[in-house]
Structures are given as structure tokens and as C-alpha cells.
C-alpha positions as a Markdown table, in Angstrom:
| # | Residue | x | y | z |
|---|---|---|---|---|
| 1 | Met | 0.0 | 0.0 | 0.0 |
| 2 | Leu | 1.5 | 3.3 | -1.1 |
| 3 | Arg | 1.0 | 6.2 | 1.3 |
| 4 | Val | 0.0 | 9.4 | -0.4 |
| 5 | Gly | 0.6 | 13.0 | 0.8 |
| 6 | Leu | -1.5 | 15.6 | -1.0 |
| 7 | Ile | -0.7 | 19.3 | -1.2 |
| 8 | Gly | -3.4 | 21.7 | -2.2 |
| 9 | Thr | -7.1 | 21.3 | -1.2 |
| 10 | Gly | -8.7 | 23.4 | -3.9 |
| 11 | Arg | -11.0 | 22.1 | -6.6 |
| 12 | Ala | -8.4 | 19.7 | -8.2 |
| 13 | Gly | -7.2 | 18.6 | -4.8 |
| 14 | Lys | -10.7 | 17.6 | -3.6 |
| 15 | Asn | -11.2 | 15.6 | -6.8 |
| 16 | His | -7.9 | 13.7 | -6.1 |
| 17 | Val | -8.7 | 13.2 | -2.4 |
| 18 | Ala | -12.1 | 11.7 | -3.3 |
| 19 | Ala | -10.5 | 9.4 | -5.9 |
| 20 | Tyr | -8.0 | 7.9 | -3.4 |
| 21 | Gln | -10.9 | 6.6 | -1.4 |
| 22 | Lys | -11.7 | 4.2 | -4.2 |
| 23 | Leu | -8.2 | 2.9 | -4.8 |
| 24 | Glu | -7.0 | -0.4 | -3.2 |
| 25 | Asp | -3.2 | 0.1 | -3.7 |
| 26 | Ala | -2.9 | 3.7 | -2.3 |
| 27 | Gln | -4.0 | 5.4 | 0.9 |
| 28 | Leu | -4.4 | 9.1 | 1.5 |
| 29 | His | -2.2 | 9.4 | 4.5 |
| 30 | Met | -1.6 | 13.2 | 4.9 |
| 31 | Val | -3.0 | 16.5 | 3.5 |
| 32 | Ala | -1.3 | 19.9 | 3.5 |
| 33 | Asp | -2.3 | 23.4 | 2.3 |
| 34 | Val | -1.0 | 26.9 | 2.8 |
| 35 | Ser | -4.2 | 27.2 | 4.8 |
| 36 | Thr | -3.8 | 25.0 | 7.8 |
| 37 | Glu | -7.5 | 25.2 | 8.5 |
| 38 | Ala | -8.4 | 23.9 | 5.0 |
| 39 | Ala | -5.9 | 21.0 | 5.3 |
| 40 | Gln | -7.5 | 20.1 | 8.7 |
| 41 | Gln | -11.0 | 20.1 | 7.3 |
| 42 | Val | -10.2 | 17.9 | 4.4 |
| 43 | Ala | -8.0 | 15.5 | 6.5 |
| 44 | Ala | -10.8 | 15.2 | 9.1 |
| 45 | Gln | -13.4 | 14.4 | 6.3 |
| 46 | Tyr | -11.3 | 11.6 | 4.8 |
| 47 | Gly | -9.5 | 10.2 | 7.9 |
| 48 | Ala | -6.1 | 11.5 | 7.0 |
| 49 | Gln | -3.5 | 13.5 | 9.0 |
| 50 | Ala | -3.1 | 17.2 | 8.5 |
| 51 | Ala | 0.4 | 18.4 | 8.1 |
| 52 | Ala | 1.4 | 21.7 | 9.7 |
| 53 | Ser | 2.7 | 22.9 | 6.3 |
| 54 | Pro | 3.5 | 21.6 | 2.8 |
| 55 | Glu | 7.2 | 21.5 | 3.8 |
| 56 | Asp | 6.4 | 19.3 | 6.8 |
| 57 | Leu | 4.6 | 16.9 | 4.5 |
| 58 | Leu | 7.5 | 16.7 | 2.1 |
| 59 | Arg | 9.8 | 15.9 | 5.0 |
| 60 | Ser | 7.6 | 13.2 | 6.4 |
| 61 | Pro | 9.1 | 9.7 | 6.3 |
| 62 | Asp | 5.6 | 8.2 | 6.2 |
| 63 | Ile | 4.9 | 9.4 | 2.7 |
| 64 | Asp | 5.7 | 7.5 | -0.5 |
| 65 | Val | 4.0 | 9.6 | -3.1 |
| 66 | Val | 3.3 | 13.3 | -3.2 |
| 67 | Asp | 0.3 | 14.5 | -5.1 |
| 68 | Ile | 0.6 | 18.2 | -6.0 |
| 69 | Cys | -2.6 | 20.2 | -6.7 |
| 70 | Val | -1.3 | 23.7 | -6.1 |
| 71 | Pro | -1.7 | 26.7 | -8.5 |
| 72 | Asn | 0.2 | 26.3 | -11.8 |
| 73 | Phe | 3.0 | 28.8 | -11.0 |
| 74 | Leu | 4.0 | 26.8 | -7.9 |
| 75 | His | 4.4 | 23.4 | -9.7 |
| 76 | Arg | 8.1 | 23.5 | -10.2 |
| 77 | Glu | 8.8 | 24.5 | -6.6 |
| 78 | Tyr | 6.8 | 21.6 | -5.1 |
| 79 | Val | 7.7 | 18.9 | -7.7 |
| 80 | Thr | 11.5 | 19.5 | -7.3 |
| 81 | Gly | 11.0 | 19.7 | -3.5 |
| 82 | Ala | 9.3 | 16.3 | -3.5 |
| 83 | Ala | 12.0 | 14.8 | -5.7 |
| 84 | Glu | 14.7 | 16.1 | -3.4 |
| 85 | Ala | 12.8 | 14.4 | -0.6 |
| 86 | Gly | 12.9 | 11.1 | -2.4 |
| 87 | Lys | 9.1 | 10.9 | -3.1 |
| 88 | His | 7.4 | 9.8 | -6.2 |
| 89 | Val | 5.4 | 12.7 | -7.7 |
| 90 | Ile | 2.0 | 13.3 | -9.2 |
| 91 | Cys | 1.4 | 16.8 | -10.4 |
| 92 | Glu | -1.8 | 18.4 | -11.8 |
| 93 | Lys | -1.7 | 19.7 | -15.3 |
| 94 | Pro | -0.2 | 21.8 | -16.9 |
| 95 | Ile | 3.2 | 20.5 | -16.0 |
| 96 | Ala | 4.5 | 24.1 | -15.5 |
| 97 | Leu | 4.3 | 27.6 | -17.1 |
| 98 | Thr | 7.5 | 27.4 | -19.1 |
| 99 | Val | 9.0 | 24.5 | -21.0 |
| 100 | Glu | 12.3 | 25.2 | -19.1 |
| 101 | Asp | 10.6 | 24.6 | -15.8 |
| 102 | Gly | 8.9 | 21.5 | -17.1 |
| 103 | Gln | 12.2 | 20.0 | -18.2 |
| 104 | Ala | 13.9 | 21.0 | -14.9 |
| 105 | Met | 11.1 | 19.1 | -13.1 |
| 106 | Ile | 11.7 | 16.0 | -15.3 |
| 107 | Asp | 15.5 | 16.2 | -14.7 |
| 108 | Ala | 15.1 | 16.6 | -10.9 |
| 109 | Cys | 12.9 | 13.5 | -10.7 |
| 110 | Arg | 15.2 | 11.5 | -13.0 |
| 111 | Glu | 18.2 | 12.4 | -10.9 |
| 112 | Ala | 16.5 | 11.6 | -7.7 |
| 113 | Gly | 15.4 | 8.2 | -9.0 |
| 114 | Val | 11.7 | 8.8 | -8.5 |
| 115 | Arg | 8.7 | 8.5 | -10.8 |
| 116 | Phe | 7.0 | 11.7 | -12.1 |
| 117 | Phe | 3.4 | 11.8 | -13.5 |
| 118 | Val | 1.5 | 14.8 | -14.9 |
| 119 | Ala | -2.3 | 14.5 | -14.4 |
| 120 | His | -3.8 | 15.1 | -17.8 |
| 121 | Ser | -7.1 | 13.4 | -17.0 |
| 122 | Thr | -8.8 | 13.8 | -20.3 |
| 123 | Lys | -6.9 | 10.9 | -22.0 |
| 124 | Phe | -8.5 | 8.6 | -19.4 |
| 125 | Arg | -12.1 | 9.5 | -20.4 |
| 126 | Pro | -13.9 | 6.7 | -22.3 |
| 127 | Gln | -15.3 | 9.0 | -25.1 |
| 128 | Tyr | -11.9 | 10.2 | -26.0 |
| 129 | Gln | -10.5 | 6.7 | -26.0 |
| 130 | Arg | -13.3 | 5.4 | -28.2 |
| 131 | Ile | -12.7 | 8.2 | -30.7 |
| 132 | Lys | -9.0 | 7.3 | -30.8 |
| 133 | Ala | -9.9 | 3.7 | -31.5 |
| 134 | Leu | -12.3 | 4.7 | -34.3 |
| 135 | Leu | -9.6 | 6.9 | -35.8 |
| 136 | Asp | -7.0 | 4.2 | -35.6 |
| 137 | Ser | -9.4 | 1.6 | -37.1 |
| 138 | Gly | -9.9 | 3.6 | -40.3 |
| 139 | Val | -13.6 | 3.9 | -39.8 |
| 140 | Leu | -13.4 | 7.7 | -40.2 |
| 141 | Gly | -11.0 | 7.5 | -43.1 |
| 142 | Leu | -8.4 | 10.2 | -43.4 |
| 143 | Pro | -8.8 | 12.8 | -40.7 |
| 144 | Leu | -9.4 | 16.3 | -42.0 |
| 145 | Ala | -10.5 | 18.6 | -39.2 |
| 146 | Ala | -11.7 | 18.8 | -35.6 |
| 147 | Lys | -13.3 | 21.3 | -33.3 |
| 148 | Thr | -13.6 | 21.3 | -29.5 |
| 149 | Trp | -15.4 | 23.5 | -27.0 |
| 150 | Arg | -15.1 | 23.6 | -23.2 |
| 151 | Gly | -16.5 | 26.2 | -20.8 |
| 152 | Gly | -18.5 | 27.1 | -17.8 |
| 153 | Arg | -18.8 | 29.6 | -15.0 |
| 154 | Phe | -15.5 | 31.1 | -13.8 |
| 155 | Phe | -14.1 | 29.2 | -10.7 |
| 156 | Ala | -11.3 | 31.2 | -9.2 |
| 157 | Gly | -9.3 | 30.2 | -6.2 |
| 158 | Ala | -9.6 | 32.3 | -3.1 |
| 159 | Asp | -6.8 | 34.6 | -4.3 |
| 160 | Lys | -8.1 | 34.7 | -7.9 |
| 161 | Trp | -4.8 | 33.3 | -9.2 |
| 162 | Ile | -6.5 | 32.0 | -12.3 |
| 163 | Lys | -7.2 | 35.5 | -13.5 |
| 164 | Asp | -3.4 | 36.3 | -13.5 |
| 165 | Val | -1.8 | 35.1 | -16.7 |
| 166 | Ala | 1.6 | 35.0 | -15.0 |
| 167 | Gln | 0.2 | 32.5 | -12.4 |
| 168 | Ser | -2.2 | 30.4 | -14.5 |
| 169 | Gly | -1.1 | 30.8 | -18.1 |
| 170 | Ser | -4.7 | 32.0 | -18.9 |
| 171 | Ile | -7.6 | 29.9 | -19.9 |
| 172 | Ile | -5.5 | 28.7 | -22.9 |
| 173 | Val | -2.9 | 26.9 | -20.7 |
| 174 | Glu | -5.2 | 26.2 | -17.7 |
| 175 | Ala | -8.2 | 24.7 | -19.5 |
| 176 | Thr | -7.9 | 24.2 | -23.3 |
| 177 | Val | -4.6 | 22.5 | -22.7 |
| 178 | His | -6.8 | 19.4 | -22.2 |
| 179 | Asp | -7.9 | 19.7 | -25.8 |
| 180 | Phe | -4.4 | 20.3 | -27.1 |
| 181 | Glu | -3.3 | 17.1 | -25.4 |
| 182 | Ile | -6.1 | 15.0 | -26.9 |
| 183 | Leu | -5.7 | 16.5 | -30.4 |
| 184 | Arg | -1.9 | 15.9 | -30.3 |
| 185 | Trp | -2.7 | 12.3 | -29.3 |
| 186 | Tyr | -5.0 | 12.0 | -32.3 |
| 187 | Phe | -3.0 | 13.8 | -35.0 |
| 188 | Gly | 0.6 | 14.1 | -33.9 |
| 189 | Asp | 2.8 | 17.2 | -33.9 |
| 190 | Val | 1.5 | 20.8 | -34.4 |
| 191 | Asp | 3.2 | 22.9 | -37.0 |
| 192 | Arg | 1.8 | 26.4 | -36.1 |
| 193 | Val | -1.0 | 28.1 | -34.2 |
| 194 | Phe | -3.1 | 31.2 | -34.2 |
| 195 | Ala | -5.2 | 32.3 | -31.2 |
| 196 | Ile | -7.5 | 35.1 | -30.0 |
| 197 | Arg | -8.2 | 35.8 | -26.4 |
| 198 | Arg | -10.6 | 38.3 | -24.7 |
| 199 | Thr | -11.3 | 39.1 | -21.1 |
| 200 | Ala | -13.7 | 41.5 | -19.2 |
| 201 | Glu | -14.8 | 42.3 | -15.7 |
| 202 | Asp | -18.3 | 43.5 | -16.4 |
| 203 | Pro | -20.1 | 42.5 | -14.3 |
| 204 | Ala | -18.0 | 39.5 | -13.3 |
| 205 | Tyr | -14.8 | 38.1 | -14.7 |
| 206 | Val | -15.1 | 36.4 | -18.1 |
| 207 | Glu | -12.4 | 35.0 | -20.4 |
| 208 | Tyr | -12.7 | 33.6 | -23.9 |
| 209 | Ala | -10.1 | 32.1 | -26.2 |
| 210 | Val | -10.2 | 30.4 | -29.6 |
| 211 | Thr | -7.1 | 28.7 | -31.0 |
| 212 | Thr | -6.6 | 27.2 | -34.5 |
| 213 | Leu | -4.1 | 24.4 | -34.6 |
| 214 | Tyr | -2.4 | 23.5 | -37.9 |
| 215 | Phe | -1.0 | 20.0 | -37.6 |
| 216 | Lys | 2.0 | 18.7 | -39.6 |
| 217 | Asn | -0.2 | 16.0 | -41.2 |
| 218 | Gly | -2.6 | 18.6 | -42.6 |
| 219 | Val | -5.4 | 18.4 | -40.1 |
| 220 | Val | -6.8 | 21.8 | -38.9 |
| 221 | Ala | -8.5 | 22.0 | -35.5 |
| 222 | Thr | -10.3 | 24.8 | -33.7 |
| 223 | Val | -10.2 | 24.8 | -29.9 |
| 224 | Glu | -12.6 | 27.1 | -28.0 |
| 225 | Gly | -12.6 | 27.7 | -24.3 |
| 226 | Asn | -14.4 | 30.2 | -22.0 |
| 227 | Trp | -15.3 | 31.3 | -18.5 |
| 228 | Val | -18.5 | 32.9 | -19.8 |
| 229 | Tyr | -21.1 | 30.1 | -19.9 |
| 230 | Gln | -23.1 | 30.5 | -16.8 |
| 231 | Glu | -24.6 | 27.0 | -16.5 |
| 232 | Arg | -22.8 | 23.8 | -15.6 |
| 233 | Phe | -19.4 | 23.2 | -17.2 |
| 234 | Tyr | -19.4 | 21.1 | -20.4 |
| 235 | Ser | -17.2 | 20.1 | -23.3 |
| 236 | Thr | -17.7 | 18.9 | -26.8 |
| 237 | Leu | -15.6 | 17.4 | -29.6 |
| 238 | Glu | -16.3 | 16.8 | -33.3 |
| 239 | Leu | -13.9 | 15.1 | -35.6 |
| 240 | Cys | -14.4 | 14.9 | -39.4 |
| 241 | Gly | -12.7 | 12.4 | -41.7 |
| 242 | Thr | -13.1 | 11.5 | -45.3 |
| 243 | Arg | -15.5 | 8.6 | -44.4 |
| 244 | Gly | -17.5 | 10.1 | -41.5 |
| 245 | Ile | -17.9 | 12.3 | -38.5 |
| 246 | Val | -17.8 | 11.4 | -34.8 |
| 247 | Ser | -18.9 | 13.8 | -32.0 |
| 248 | Phe | -20.0 | 14.0 | -28.4 |
| 249 | Asp | -21.4 | 16.6 | -26.0 |
| 250 | Thr | -21.1 | 16.0 | -22.3 |
| 251 | Arg | -24.5 | 17.6 | -21.6 |
| 252 | Asn | -26.0 | 14.5 | -23.2 |
| 253 | Asn | -24.6 | 11.9 | -20.8 |
| 254 | Met | -21.5 | 11.8 | -23.1 |
| 255 | Pro | -22.8 | 9.6 | -25.9 |
| 256 | Leu | -20.7 | 9.4 | -29.0 |
| 257 | Arg | -22.5 | 9.9 | -32.4 |
| 258 | Leu | -20.9 | 8.4 | -35.4 |
| 259 | Ser | -22.2 | 9.2 | -38.9 |
| 260 | Asn | -20.4 | 7.1 | -41.4 |
| 261 | Ala | -21.5 | 6.7 | -45.1 |
| 262 | Ser | -19.3 | 3.8 | -45.8 |
| 263 | Val | -21.1 | 1.3 | -43.5 |
| 264 | Ala | -24.2 | 1.3 | -45.7 |
| 265 | Pro | -24.1 | -0.6 | -49.1 |
| 266 | Asp | -26.1 | 2.2 | -50.8 |
| 267 | Gly | -23.9 | 4.9 | -49.4 |
| 268 | Val | -26.7 | 6.3 | -47.1 |
| 269 | Ser | -25.3 | 7.8 | -43.9 |
| 270 | Ile | -25.9 | 5.7 | -40.8 |
| 271 | Thr | -25.8 | 7.3 | -37.4 |
| 272 | Arg | -24.7 | 5.1 | -34.4 |
| 273 | Arg | -24.5 | 6.0 | -30.8 |
| 274 | Phe | -22.0 | 4.7 | -28.3 |
| 275 | Glu | -22.9 | 5.4 | -24.7 |
| 276 | Ser | -20.2 | 6.3 | -22.2 |
| 277 | Pro | -20.9 | 5.6 | -18.6 |
| 278 | Asn | -22.6 | 8.4 | -16.7 |
| 279 | Lys | -20.7 | 8.0 | -13.5 |
| 280 | Phe | -17.3 | 7.2 | -14.9 |
| 281 | Asp | -14.6 | 8.9 | -12.8 |
| 282 | Ser | -11.5 | 9.7 | -14.8 |
| 283 | Phe | -9.6 | 10.7 | -11.7 |
| 284 | Val | -9.9 | 7.3 | -10.2 |
| 285 | Val | -8.7 | 5.6 | -13.4 |
| 286 | Glu | -5.9 | 8.2 | -13.8 |
| 287 | Leu | -4.5 | 8.0 | -10.3 |
| 288 | Gly | -5.0 | 4.2 | -10.2 |
| 289 | His | -2.9 | 4.0 | -13.4 |
| 290 | Phe | -0.1 | 6.2 | -11.9 |
| 291 | Ile | 0.0 | 4.1 | -8.7 |
| 292 | Ser | 0.2 | 0.9 | -10.8 |
| 293 | Cys | 3.1 | 2.4 | -12.8 |
| 294 | Ile | 5.0 | 3.1 | -9.6 |
| 295 | Arg | 4.4 | -0.5 | -8.4 |
| 296 | Thr | 5.2 | -2.2 | -11.8 |
| 297 | Gly | 7.6 | 0.2 | -13.4 |
| 298 | Glu | 5.5 | 0.5 | -16.5 |
| 299 | Thr | 5.4 | 3.6 | -18.7 |
| 300 | Pro | 2.4 | 5.9 | -18.2 |
| 301 | Ile | 0.1 | 6.6 | -21.1 |
| 302 | Val | 0.8 | 10.3 | -20.4 |
| 303 | Thr | 4.5 | 10.9 | -19.9 |
| 304 | Pro | 6.1 | 14.1 | -18.5 |
| 305 | Glu | 7.7 | 14.6 | -21.9 |
| 306 | Asp | 4.2 | 14.5 | -23.5 |
| 307 | Ala | 3.1 | 17.1 | -21.0 |
| 308 | Cys | 6.0 | 19.4 | -22.0 |
| 309 | Arg | 5.1 | 19.1 | -25.7 |
| 310 | Val | 1.5 | 20.0 | -24.8 |
| 311 | Leu | 2.6 | 23.0 | -22.8 |
| 312 | Glu | 4.6 | 24.1 | -25.8 |
| 313 | Ile | 1.4 | 24.2 | -27.8 |
| 314 | Gly | -0.4 | 26.2 | -25.1 |
| 315 | Leu | 2.4 | 28.7 | -24.7 |
| 316 | Ala | 2.6 | 29.2 | -28.5 |
| 317 | Ala | -1.2 | 29.8 | -28.5 |
| 318 | Leu | -0.9 | 32.3 | -25.7 |
| 319 | Lys | 1.9 | 34.1 | -27.5 |
| 320 | Ser | -0.2 | 34.3 | -30.6 |
| 321 | Ala | -3.1 | 35.8 | -28.6 |
| 322 | Gln | -0.8 | 38.4 | -27.1 |
| 323 | Thr | 0.9 | 39.3 | -30.4 |
| 324 | Gly | -1.7 | 38.7 | -33.0 |
| 325 | Gln | 0.8 | 36.6 | -35.0 |
| 326 | Ile | 0.8 | 33.0 | -36.2 |
| 327 | Ile | 3.4 | 31.2 | -34.1 |
| 328 | Ser | 5.4 | 28.2 | -35.5 |
| 329 | Leu | 6.5 | 25.4 | -33.2 |
């Protein structure tokens, strides 16, 4: 049984804490936060110990794995600290806010001989995995284009760090990085990007960004993200190939819809639906996979190097939004 110490009890941290309750090979042993009161509340709720500080958690001899769910700009500090303490590390996405920091984190963990995992949870969701299988099987033909959408009401931390581009990387690096990661998985390397980003504080904070990705294989994808939509958060994806289109919308219990002309002898389009489980918890699957990798030595399906390449796309998109220029990778 691997003993986990979790740092950061915000939205992501609470998702991870709940997931550990469903894992057999890992136990949430200790919780820390810059707010001692917040750490005590979460620890009491889940039967864990509350550390006096994140630094005390890192020093604890009772911890095997450190799960880091702090704001993006603090990732390097805590990941390298955990590595120096000889702990395996799980870190929420994005890996960092610069590629240099991401590589330094990878190097620190390698030199310390500990495993390092970056929590890009989207790749563990069944609808994205099914689309990947359909794409690889050739059912969709040659991929041509894709578009994604994700958004919801703005959810800032207590200190509103997500509003600060220097601390979050903007909605582009904080949120639509999920879509960059999936699209890179589907289509390979990105050649260039162009992005537009808008923000406003009237009456509440909103943020909107749309990024166009031009892949080296010729696929073009549009990625839209916003903190404008005032109902529950949702995401969509549509992928168009020469033989059909597959799509899903999480507002509809995440069913996949496949419209593929080639499956009918007369060429008439046939629409099929593939239901994804309503209560599927990608955090449980993701963290369980990482724990298994520690125990078996296997390579994770999301490597830290993958996370750095995805960050590179996000930073190029942010630079494009700031300069109005197309950015080549």
C-alpha cells in the first residue's frame, strides 16, 4: 500500500482526495495546504493526517507519493521539493508555465530516481479513448478537421490566481490544454497556431479564447474555451474524416455519435450512438494508473515529456493571442 501525501485542497485537490478513497493500492495518508484550516478540514473528512505545512509533508518519512494540486505557477517548486525528498510525484496539469521549468522538473525526478506523472485526466475518459480507436481503425477515413469546446462559470481560487496570466497561463494553458493534449494524441505534432483571447470584468470576470491548430499531417483543429457560460461546465468534440464524423457533447450523458456513409451498401449515412458511462470517474482511473506504474515500473500513457510538448502548444497559442501573430512550433 503506497501512502500518499496531497498538497493543495482546492478544486483539483478535492477531486484527487475523493478518488483515493476508491483505490486499493494507495492510501491518502496526509494532507497539506497553505491554509492549515483547509488542510485540517479535508483531513478530518477523509480520515487522514493534516500536516502543519506543505514543507512538513515533504519531510515526512511516512509518505511514499506526493500529489501536487497547487496553482500552476508553484508546480516546479513543489515537484522539485518532492523529488529532493525522495518521493514519487504526481502533479496536476499543466506541467508548468515554461518548458524550461517542465524540463527542470523532469530532470530533478530522474536524478532523484523517483517517478513523475502529470495529471492530464482527459486521456483517461472513455469517449476520447473510443474516438482514438475509431480513428486508428480507419472507420473515419483520413482525418481532415476537428473542433472542441469547453467552458463554464469562472471558478477562481480564493486569491483569484486563475485571473493572472503569470500565475495560470490564462484559460489557454489552464483549460484548453486538455484539448491540445487530446488532439496531439490523435493527430501528432502541431506545425503552427493562431489564437485570439478576450477578457472582461463587467459585471463578473469572463475569459474567452479560440485557437486554431495546424498539424503537420494537414489536419486543422479549432479549440474554443471560455469562462463565460453560466450554467454547468461542459465540453464537446467533433472530428471529421473522409469517411465520416464522430462527435460527443457531455451535456447529453456523453454519448458518441458516429455518422459514417461507408457502412451502408447504398452509401446512405448511418448514425450510431456509443454510450459512455454516466458515473465514470477519470480521476480514479488516472490516479490508479499512476499508482500501478509506480508498483510495476510500466510507462504511463501520459509521460512528463508529453506534458512538456502539450505545454509548448499552449504557450505558442498564448503568445499568438498576445501578439496577433501566427506562431510556429
